[in-house]
N, C-alpha and C positions, 0 to 999 in steps of 0.2 A: 383620223379616230372619230373625232365630232361629226364634220359628217355624214359617214359614216351611219353612225346613232341615228343621226334626224333621218336620213334616208329609210331605217329600221321602224325608226318612230314612227315615221309616216307612214309606210307599207301598215305596221302594227292595229295604225286607227282605222285606216280603212278597210282594213278586212275586218274588225270592230264593230264599225257603225253599221255595214253591212250585216252580219250576224245580229245586232241587237235590235234593226227595225224591224224585223221578221219574226213570224209566230214559231215556240220553239216545240214540238212535238212532241214524245218520251216516252218510255217506259222506267222515268229515274222515279226519285221522291219526288212531290210537285207537278210529275208533268214534262223536270226534265230530264234530257240528253241525258245518257249514259254514253262513252267517249271511249274507248280501248286503246292505248297508245300498244302498238307494241310493237318493240326493239331488238336489238342486235346483241350484241355482246357488253352486260351490264358492266365489264370486265375493263374493255375502256373507258378508259375517261370523256372520252367524248360523245358519248350516248349515256351514263353518269350526266354529264351537264343536258341534253338533253330534254333530260327524265326530272332534274332540276327546274329546268324552265319549265316546262309544262306544268309543274304542278304549283310554281310559284304563280301559274295565268291562275290556275282554274282556283287558286285559294282568293285571287283579283273581283276573280270571276265569279263565286260561288254559287251566285243566285241563276247564274248561266246555263251550266251545265255542272255536271258531277265525270270527273275523270279515274280508270283503272287499268295506273302503268303496270306492263309486264316485260319480261328479254329474256333471252336466254344467255347461259355463260359463258359455250365455247360459239365463235361467230359459228364455225360450221356445223350447229347442230342443226340442220334443219329439219328435219325430224319432229326437235324438241317445240320450234316455231309453227309445226305443222298442227303439233297436238295444242301449244295456246293456241291458235286461231278455229280452233274445234271447240276448246274452252267458250271463250267471249259466240260462238257463235248458240251454243246451249245455253246460257245465261242471259240471250238474248238481247243483248244491247242494240244500240239502234247506231252505232256507227264505229269502227276501228281501224286508227292511222296507224299503218305498218311501216316501217325499212328492211324490208326484207330479205332474207339471210341467203338468199338464193334467188335472181332475176328471174328465172322458171321454172323454176320448182316450185314455188309459193303459190304462182298462177293459182293452178284447180281447186284448193281448199280459196282463197279468195272469190273463186267465183263464189264458190259455195256457200260463201256467208255472203254478195249478193242473188243469190238467189234464195236466201233467204230474210230476205228485204232489209238487210244490212248496207249500211250505206262503208264506200271504202276508198280512200284515200290515200297514196302510195307518197313517203316519203324517200328522201335519202340516197335510195338505190333503187335503180328504173326498174319496171318490172320491164321482161324482155320482148318488143312490139311482135314477133312471132308467136311465142307464147299465148300473146293474148287473142294477136287475131285466129292461133290454133284454139281457142277456148271464146272466140266472139263474144269477146267483153271488154268493156275501157276504162280503166280503169285514172283516174286523172294523177300526176304528178305531180308534186311541190317541193321542188327544190332548188337548189343549184344548178350551174350547167358546171359539171367536174370538169370535158378535156376545158375550156376555157381556163376555172382555176388551175387547170397543171400545165394550160399551157403559160401566163403568167409566173410559173414557177420557175417557170422553164424557163425563158427571157431571163430572169433576173438573174438567175448560176447563171446565162452564157456570156454574158454582160460583164461579169468576171472570169473570162475561159477566153479564151484564144480559138479561129477557127481550126480544127482538126483535133484539141485537145477530145480522147477520150473520156465518156458517161459511162454510168451504168444504169439501172430503170428496177426498181423491186417493185413487185406490182404485189393486189391484191389477190382477193380468191377470184381463179380463172370465169367464172360461171355470175361475178358480180358487175353488172355495165356498170357502178361508178370506178368500178374501180380499170377495167375498159377504158370508160373515156379518160378518166388520168391518163394511165397510158399511153394517149394515145394522144391527150393533150403537150407529155414530157418530149414526145416524138414529133411533132408538129416543128417546138421549139426547138430542140436538138438540129430538124432540117432545116430549116428556117438559117441557124448560127452557123449551122456548118461542121458539128459536131460529130464525134463516129460516135454511136451505139455500141459501146464495144462485146452486151450481156444485155438479157431483163430474165427475171427470175421472181419466182413471185415466192413469198414468202407468209401468206394466207393470214396476209395483216397485225400478224403478231409480232411482237418485239424481240421472244429466244431463236424464235424461225430466220429473221432478218439477220438478228446479229451473225447467228453459223451462213446463212447465204452469203452478206456482203463480206464476211469474212475469206469464201472459198470464189466471191470475187477477185479481191482484190491477191491473191496467190495466182489465180490464174493472169489478172491481168496488173500485173502490177504499177502502171504509167495510169494509171486512170486520176482523168482531176475532178470527179462530177461522180453524186450518186442521189439522184431523183426519185423520194421514198414515194407510195402512195397511200397514205398516215402517218402521221407523228409516231403514231406507234410503232411501228415498221424504220421510223428516223432516230428513234429510241437503241433500237440494236443496230442499226448503222454505224452507228454514233460508237457504241462500245466496242462493234469488229477493228472501227477504224482505232480507237483508243487504244484496246491490244497489241494491235499493232507498230504502233507508234509512226501513224499515218495523219493523225486529225488536222496536220498544218499544211499537209501535202491533198489531202480532196475536201472540196465539198456539199455539204449535206444540205438538200431541202427533201421539208413533208406538204404535209395537208390535215390540218384539222384545228389545228391553233390553240393545242391542249397547252394545260397549267407546266407541265417538264419540257419544252421546247420552249416555249419561251422563256425559260429560263438557263437554258441552253444558245437562244441564240446572243444573250447580253454580256453568257462569256466566250460568245467567238465561235461555236462549236457547230451550230447550223445558221445556215444562210439565210434565209426563209423559212415561212410558211406561208400555209393559206387557209385566210379562216371563210368559211358558208357558214356561222354563226347558231354556232347547235342550240341554243338555249331556246334559239328563236326556229328552228326549222320544224318541231313538231305545234309546239305554236300555231305558222299558220297554216302547217296542215286538218290542227282542229279547229280552227275559224272557216276554213274550207266547207269542211263536213259539217257541220255551220249551222254555212249558209246551201246545202244539199240537202239539210232538212227540210228547214222550211219553206226554200220555195223548188227543189227539184229541181232545180238547175238541172242543166245536160253537161258533163265531166269535162273539163278541161284542164290544157296543163298549163300550172304558173310559176314562172321562173322567181327564186328571191334568191340577195345577192350571196353574190363571191364578192371579197378582195384580198391583193395580194398582202404578205404582214413582214415587215422588214426589223428590225430590230428600231429602229426611227417608230415605229408605229406601234412599239410598244410600252403600258400604261410601264408610271414610276414602278419600279420592285420595291415590295416593301419591304421595313424596314422593322428590326425587333427591338 
């Protein structure tokens, strides 16, 4: 964890220096750029952590830019997120840093923002390349390699299983590229280890839906040995389903996001591992890159950010009361 922290600090410092060395045009107070952070479900701890990280960075660099944060309650409410982007266009912000609820459906409104002279930076869930091509637009993606991250978790699970063991995948929203890539990463790991994927179903990123999905999975496949969840919210649901069925000791669960609740379950031995894409810094990376583009009109280019496997060994010491 110390080594990861050093790497993150170095990346942030480099981006910060690049931003600070440039002139900062903008419509905000005292000529400061106004950056809008548009997120997905604020009911998900991951995005609350993302917002907190962005706010903390802006507070430390209040002289450099202004920040507007908003998001949708239901991660499937694409229409609401489109409305949020349209509101930011109407307000004349300088840049929009967006974690799109839908990799295809959000491209159109982001193009309208760019046509209005607004810089758009994509974080968390990458826009669909065909949808971008159809609109003839290039939007830089700043974020982790989700397929690589899921492969890390899947490989770690495989070390605890035997060749031929049955596993299941709990997928994210079907049109979310990050969910698709995580599924592919899990599949890569299963294929490499000779595990059998007995079933793969979506739970739309939601805990309650995942509980129902996993409950049905273990009924249909009572010999499952592992459940790979595309986010930690769904991993919580998987644990609840396994607990209700009395199978917590028989089925290993892995997640993705490294939220606090999952860390506690890992300490209790109820979740094997998760993947940290550093939610507190993803938006910051996007914001700093937006400032770079505003300052020197650099051509859009994707930037990969860190992703790390988290096992119980990497967890910080539990807080004591």
